[in-house]
C-alpha positions in Angstrom: 181.3 78.1 152.9 183.9 79.4 150.4 183.5 79.4 146.6 186.7 80.0 144.8 186.7 82.7 142.1 183.1 83.9 142.7 181.9 86.7 144.9 178.8 86.4 147.0 176.7 88.9 144.7 177.5 86.8 141.7 176.3 83.7 143.3 173.0 85.3 144.2 172.5 86.5 140.6 173.0 83.0 139.3 170.5 81.6 141.7 167.8 84.2 140.7 168.3 83.5 137.0 167.9 79.8 137.6 164.6 80.4 139.5 163.3 82.6 136.6 164.1 80.1 134.0 162.4 77.4 136.0 159.2 79.6 136.5 159.0 80.5 132.8 159.4 76.8 131.9 156.5 75.9 134.1 154.3 78.7 132.7 155.0 77.6 129.1 154.3 74.0 130.0 150.8 75.1 131.2 149.9 77.6 128.3 147.3 76.2 125.9 146.0 77.5 122.6 142.6 79.2 123.1 141.2 77.6 119.8 142.6 74.1 119.6 143.4 73.6 123.3 146.8 72.1 122.7 149.8 72.9 124.9 151.8 75.6 123.3 155.4 74.7 122.4 157.9 77.3 121.3 156.8 80.5 119.6 153.1 81.5 119.8 150.7 84.3 118.9 149.0 86.6 121.4 146.0 88.8 120.5 144.4 90.9 123.2 146.0 88.8 126.0 144.7 85.6 124.3 147.2 83.0 123.2 147.1 80.9 120.0 149.5 78.4 118.8 149.7 80.1 115.4 148.0 82.2 112.8 145.9 79.3 111.6 144.1 78.9 114.9 143.7 82.6 115.3 142.0 83.0 111.9 139.4 80.3 112.9 138.2 82.6 115.6 137.4 85.5 113.2 133.7 86.0 112.2 132.5 84.8 108.8 130.8 87.1 106.3 127.0 86.3 106.3 127.0 86.2 102.5 130.3 84.9 101.1 131.3 83.0 104.3 134.9 84.2 104.2 136.7 85.0 107.4 136.7 88.7 108.2 139.9 90.4 109.3 140.3 94.2 109.6 137.3 96.5 109.0 133.9 95.0 108.4 130.2 96.0 108.2 127.5 95.2 110.8 123.8 95.2 109.8 121.1 93.9 112.0 123.4 91.8 114.2 125.1 90.2 111.2 128.7 90.7 110.0 129.7 91.4 106.3 133.1 91.7 104.8 132.0 94.5 102.5 129.2 96.8 101.4 128.8 94.6 98.3 127.9 91.6 100.4 125.5 93.8 102.5 123.6 94.7 99.3 123.3 91.0 98.3 121.8 90.2 101.7 119.2 93.0 101.8 115.6 92.2 100.9 114.5 93.5 97.5 111.3 95.2 96.4 109.2 92.7 94.6 108.3 95.2 91.9 111.5 97.3 91.2 114.0 94.8 92.7 115.8 97.6 94.6 117.8 96.4 97.7 116.2 97.9 100.8 117.5 98.8 104.2 114.0 100.1 105.1 110.9 98.5 103.6 107.2 97.8 103.9 105.8 94.3 104.3 102.3 93.7 102.9 100.8 90.3 103.0 104.2 88.7 103.6 105.7 90.5 100.5 108.4 93.2 100.6 108.0 96.5 98.8 109.9 99.8 98.7 108.0 102.8 100.2 107.1 104.2 96.8 105.4 101.0 95.6 103.9 100.3 99.0 101.7 103.3 98.7 101.0 102.9 95.0 98.2 101.2 93.0 97.0 97.8 94.2 95.4 94.8 92.7 91.6 94.7 93.4 91.7 91.0 94.0 94.8 90.2 96.2 95.2 93.8 97.4 99.0 93.7 96.8 100.8 96.6 95.0 101.3 96.3 91.3 103.0 98.1 88.4 100.4 97.4 85.8 97.7 94.8 85.3 94.5 93.8 83.4 91.6 96.2 83.6 88.2 94.6 83.8 85.1 96.2 82.3 84.0 97.6 85.6 87.4 99.4 86.0 88.9 96.9 88.5 92.6 96.3 87.9 94.1 92.9 88.6 97.8 91.9 88.8 99.2 89.2 86.4 99.1 86.5 89.0 95.4 87.1 89.8 94.3 87.3 86.2 95.2 83.7 85.7 93.1 82.5 88.7 89.8 84.4 88.3 86.4 83.2 87.0 85.3 85.1 83.9 83.8 82.2 81.9 80.0 81.8 82.3 80.1 78.0 82.0 82.8 77.8 84.7 80.7 80.1 86.9 77.6 78.0 86.4 79.5 74.8 87.4 80.7 76.4 90.6 77.2 77.8 91.3 75.6 74.4 91.1 78.3 73.0 93.3 77.5 75.7 95.9 73.8 74.5 95.8 75.0 71.0 96.8 77.3 72.4 99.5 74.5 74.5 101.1 72.1 71.5 101.0 74.7 69.2 102.6 75.3 71.8 105.4 71.7 72.7 106.1 69.7 69.6 105.0 67.5 71.9 102.9 67.4 71.6 99.1 67.0 74.7 97.0 64.7 73.8 94.2 64.3 75.3 91.7 67.7 76.9 91.7 67.5 80.7 91.1 69.1 81.8 87.8 72.6 83.1 88.3 74.2 86.0 86.3 77.8 87.3 86.3 77.9 91.1 86.8 80.2 94.0 87.4 80.9 96.0 90.5 78.8 99.0 89.4 75.7 96.8 89.7 76.2 95.9 93.3 73.3 97.2 95.4 75.3 99.0 98.1 77.3 100.8 95.5 74.2 101.8 93.6 72.6 103.1 96.8 75.8 104.9 97.8 76.2 103.0 101.1 79.3 100.9 100.3 81.5 100.3 103.4 85.1 101.3 103.1 87.5 98.3 102.5 84.5 96.0 102.0 83.7 94.8 98.5 80.2 93.4 97.8 80.6 90.2 95.7 77.0 89.2 95.1 73.4 89.8 95.8 70.1 87.9 95.9 67.1 89.5 94.3 63.5 88.3 94.9 60.3 89.8 93.5 56.8 88.6 94.4 53.7 89.3 92.4 50.2 88.3 93.5 47.4 88.4 90.9 43.8 88.2 91.9 41.1 87.0 89.5 37.4 87.9 90.1 34.1 87.2 88.4 31.7 89.9 87.1 30.2 90.3 90.5 33.6 90.8 92.1 33.8 87.4 93.8 37.4 86.2 94.1 37.9 83.2 91.9 41.5 82.6 92.6 44.8 84.2 93.3 48.1 83.4 91.6 51.4 84.2 93.3 54.5 84.6 91.1 58.0 84.6 92.5 61.0 85.7 90.5 64.5 85.1 91.9 67.9 85.9 90.7 71.4 85.6 92.0 74.1 88.1 90.8 77.8 87.3 91.4 80.7 89.6 90.7 82.9 88.4 87.8 86.6 88.3 88.4 86.5 86.3 91.7 88.8 83.3 92.4 87.0 79.9 92.4 87.3 79.8 96.2 85.7 83.3 96.5 83.1 82.4 94.0 82.0 79.2 95.8 81.7 80.9 99.2 79.9 83.9 97.6 77.4 81.6 95.8 76.9 79.8 99.1 76.1 83.1 100.8 73.6 84.2 98.2 71.9 80.8 98.1 71.4 81.0 101.8 69.4 84.2 101.2 67.2 82.1 98.9 67.0 79.4 101.7 65.8 82.0 104.2 63.2 83.3 101.8 61.8 79.8 101.3 62.1 78.2 104.7 62.5 81.1 107.2 60.1 83.8 105.8 59.9 85.7 109.1 63.7 86.0 109.2 63.8 87.0 105.5 61.1 89.6 105.8 61.5 91.1 109.3 64.9 90.3 110.7 67.6 93.0 111.0 70.2 93.1 108.4 72.9 91.7 110.7 71.0 88.5 111.3 70.1 87.9 107.6 73.7 88.6 106.5 75.2 86.9 109.5 73.3 83.6 108.7 74.6 83.7 105.1 78.2 84.3 106.3 77.8 81.5 108.8 77.1 79.1 105.9 79.8 80.6 103.7 82.3 80.2 106.5 81.3 76.6 106.9 82.1 76.0 103.2 85.4 77.7 103.6 86.3 75.7 106.7 85.4 72.5 105.0 87.7 73.1 102.1 90.4 74.9 104.1 90.0 78.1 102.3 92.1 80.0 104.9 92.0 83.4 103.2 88.2 83.3 102.8 87.7 82.2 106.4 90.0 85.0 107.6 88.1 87.5 105.5 84.7 86.4 106.8 85.9 86.3 110.4 87.6 89.7 110.4 85.1 91.7 108.2 84.6 95.2 109.6 81.1 95.4 108.0 78.4 96.1 110.7 76.1 93.4 109.3 78.4 90.8 107.5 81.2 90.9 110.1 79.4 91.6 113.4 76.4 89.3 112.5 78.7 86.4 111.7 80.7 86.9 114.9 77.6 87.1 117.0 76.3 83.8 115.7 79.6 82.0 116.1 79.9 83.3 119.7 76.3 82.1 120.5 76.2 78.8 118.6 79.8 77.9 117.8 81.2 76.9 114.4 79.3 74.3 112.2 76.2 74.2 114.4 73.5 74.7 111.8 71.1 72.5 113.7 71.3 74.7 116.8 71.2 78.0 114.8 68.2 76.7 112.7 66.2 75.8 115.8 66.7 79.3 117.2 65.8 81.0 113.8 62.5 79.1 113.8 61.5 80.4 117.2 63.1 83.9 117.5 60.9 86.9 117.1 62.8 89.2 114.7 61.0 92.3 115.9 62.5 91.9 119.4 66.1 91.8 118.1 68.3 95.0 118.1 68.5 96.7 114.8 72.3 96.9 115.1 75.0 95.0 117.1 77.7 96.7 119.2 80.9 97.6 117.5 83.1 95.3 119.5 81.6 92.2 117.9 
């Protein structure tokens, strides 16, 4: 075939150009924006081999600052898998010490609260055990934070009201009425028996104690014949001032259970090992806490490291279950205290 005015090489070049244009046209027709998914028409933007129909779609793919929510372009800061547009936004996002308000990259968490390392190892409230800057000092040298000061029992009338409520709670749980009610007195930490004897357990604060004194008087005639005997019993319950109402109620329930043992379970009161006597009292205190959903009190009783209070309670729960005073009482009336071990194993 003959084409006038064109050489064979020229004709081949024209054919190749036509094929290239057709190929590019097909590719463009199939190219879609990675963000909006629309077919790209005309000019478009490529970033790292990814195509976008324009700058607007591309910017929508950029990460947002975790604080100000602006799209981040260029340099940015990463902290704990989150992106920030600047150090200023990082500082806003960091947790702050509850006492000094300093933003913290590293911090200590105590009871769900955040503190810097300095305050985490500093003075703590004797009630909630959280760090404090300053607080109210009680007569027995305990220091309480501002939050706890507003919650504690210091008034004698309020204390007596809660004490009488504890009497009703113990009677309802055990079916045993404590009459007459032993007199109750608020006292300081320095009068707690374990502290006076120098046997206080680390991280365990005694909150009360039951005291019982018995006196037997014998009356005889001139010939020495016994005419009569008179038995006098003096009981007192001492409870630490500065407890919260929840703590006070459970503590009063514990101490009144000692009175209950002395009156209705004399063998246990006189001869049982300390872990049983204290374990029974904690069993009743825990029942009161469980009834009223005092989660902190229940946790404190269940996790106590004390060899008598803690292990004794856990032994009884493991053996009788929770809220089974009927089963526990039946066992207490038949058990021989002299045959029980003086101490329980540490794993309890």
